[in-house]
N, C-alpha and C positions, 0 to 999 in steps of 0.2 A: 099543581103538585110541586113540592119543594125539592130542588136538586140536592142530591146527597154528595157530600164532599168525600173524595178519596183520601185514604191515609197516606203513609209514607213507607216506601221500601228503602231501608237504610242498609247499604252494603259497605262493609268495612274489610279492607285487605291490608296486607303488609307482610314483609319477610319474617321468617321465624326469628324470634328474639327482638322484634321491633316493639313489642308490648301491646299488640292489638287485642289480645285476649284479656289483659288486665284492664285496658280502657273500656272494652265492651262490658266487662263485669261491673265496673264502676258506673257505666251509663245505665245498665239495667237496675242497679241499686238506686240510682237517683231518679229513675223514671220507671216505677213499678208497672205502668200501663203498657210498656213496650212488650211486644210478643217476640219471643226468640224462636227462630225457625230451627227445628231439630232435623238434622240430616239423616239420610238412610245409608246403610252400608251392608256389604255382604260379608264383612269379617265377623268373627265370633266375639261376643261380649267379653271385655276384660273384667278383672275383679273390681266389684263395686259399681260397675255400669248397669244402668237400668233401661229397659225397653220404654221408648217414648220420652225419655228424659235425657239420656246420654245420646242415644241414636235409636232409629228404627232398624232393627236387625232382621234382614231378609236373606233368603237363599238366592244364589246367583240366577237361577232360572226365573224367579219372580222379578228380580231386578231387571233382567234383560227384557222381560215382557213389558214392564213399565216404560222402558226406553222406547220400545216399539210403539207404545200408546202415547208417546210424547208427554209423559207425566212428570218430567223434571224441568225445573227452571235451568238447572245446570247439573252436569255429572262428569265424572272422570274415573279412569281406572288408575289406581296407584299401586304399583307392583301387582300383587295377585288379587286385589280386592277393588270393588266399585264403591264410590261414594257419590251421593247426589242430594239435591234439594227438592223435595216434593213441591210441585207447582200449585196444586189446588189450594192447599192450606194458606200459602203465602198470599196468593192473589185474592182469595176469599176475604182474608183479614184486611187487606188494603182496601178492597171494595167497601168494607164496612166502616172505613174511616180510621182504622187502627194503624199504629206504627209497628212495622216488622223489621227486626234486626237480623241480618245475615253476616256471619263472620266467615269469609271464605277466601281461598287463594285468588290470585290475579286472573288465572285462566278461567276459573269459575265465574268470577265477576264479569269478565268480558262476554261470557255466554248469557249471563243474566241481562246485561245491557242490551243485547240484541233482542231478547224476549220482552223486556220491560225497560225501555230507555228512559222512562220518567223517574226511575229510581234515583236516589241520592248516593253518590259513590265517593267514599273517603279512603284515602291511602295513607297509612301510617309508616313513617320512616324513622330510623334512628338518626342521631346527629352526625354519625360517621361510621364507616365500616369497621374502624378500630373498636369503637364502643359496642357495635353489634357483635363482633367477634368475642369480645370480653363477656358480654351477656350470655352468649350461647355456651361458652366454655364454663362459666360459673354455674350453669344449670347442671352440668355433669351428666347429661342424659344421652349424649351422642358421642360417637367415636370421632377421632380427628378427621378421618376420611369423609364422614358425613358432614361435619362442620365446614370443611373446605368446599364441598359441593354446594352447600347452602350459601356460602359467601360468594361463590362465583355466579350463582343463580340470581342474586339480587341485582347484578349489573344488567342482566337481560330483562328482569322485571321492571327496572326503573325506566327502560325504554318505552314501557306501556303506561307509565304513571300519568302521562298527559291525557289519557282517556278518562281519568277521574275528574270529579267536580272540585274536590278539595284535597289538599295534601297537608298533613300535620306532622311536624318534626317532634318526636317524643324524646325531648331532652330532659325536661322536668315533668314527671308523671302528672302532677296536679294541674299543671298548665295545659297539658295535652288533653286531659279529661274535660277541663273547662272549655277549651276550644271546640271539642266534639259536641259538648252540650249546647254551646252557642250556635253551632251549625244546625242542630236539630230544632232549636227554638226558632231560628230564623226561617227554616224551611216550613215549620208549622204555621208561621204567620204570612206566608206567601199568599198573595191575592188569588192566584190560580187554585190554591188548595182550600179556599174559604168562600167560594162563590155561592154555595148553597146557604151558608150562614148569613152572608150579606143579603141574599135575596129574601130570607126570612125576616131580617131586621127591616129591610126596605118595605116589605108588605105590612109589617106591624106599624110602621111609621105612617104609611098611606092610609091604613084603616083608621088609625087614631085621628089623622087630619080630617078624614071624611066624616067621622062620627062627631067631631067637635064643631062641625058647621051646622 
């Protein structure tokens, strides 16, 4: 029986304003075969958001039941609402040899690493705090108080950056996307991820050698 190769769980994190969302969008566009994991939340849908595409929207009672059943790769309570990554979908896809992309915060990524340490963990950082501050201000979506909290939080997050496999400085977006793509390509070529394919090729070679004698 031929061994089936596992896929890749690609986990991308980074502070708000670092550009991880833009990089992940570019990666999904370049690799249509990537499966994007949709998170679950207890908050109400916002305008334009769709069930199963933006989030899986659930009542808090159901979410808490799923926590008790260990149904999340990671979860967190943010203010009054819960957010989490359903475990079954992600691990099922990886078992089928697919690449699954998770775009989550650093706390969630550390939870995922405990559950699935074979994942590939990438941390996106801005070239400087000054540039990060400028990016967040330019978005115009947060108050000055929120911006300052986020800027102070990045210092604490960077202390955990050594837990990741790769770090990418997003100075020039195109270069950051290219580096992320290069990581994915290299990980897909790892021997440990292709043992089943190698076994199949080897068997075909042996069969051909035997039949030719």
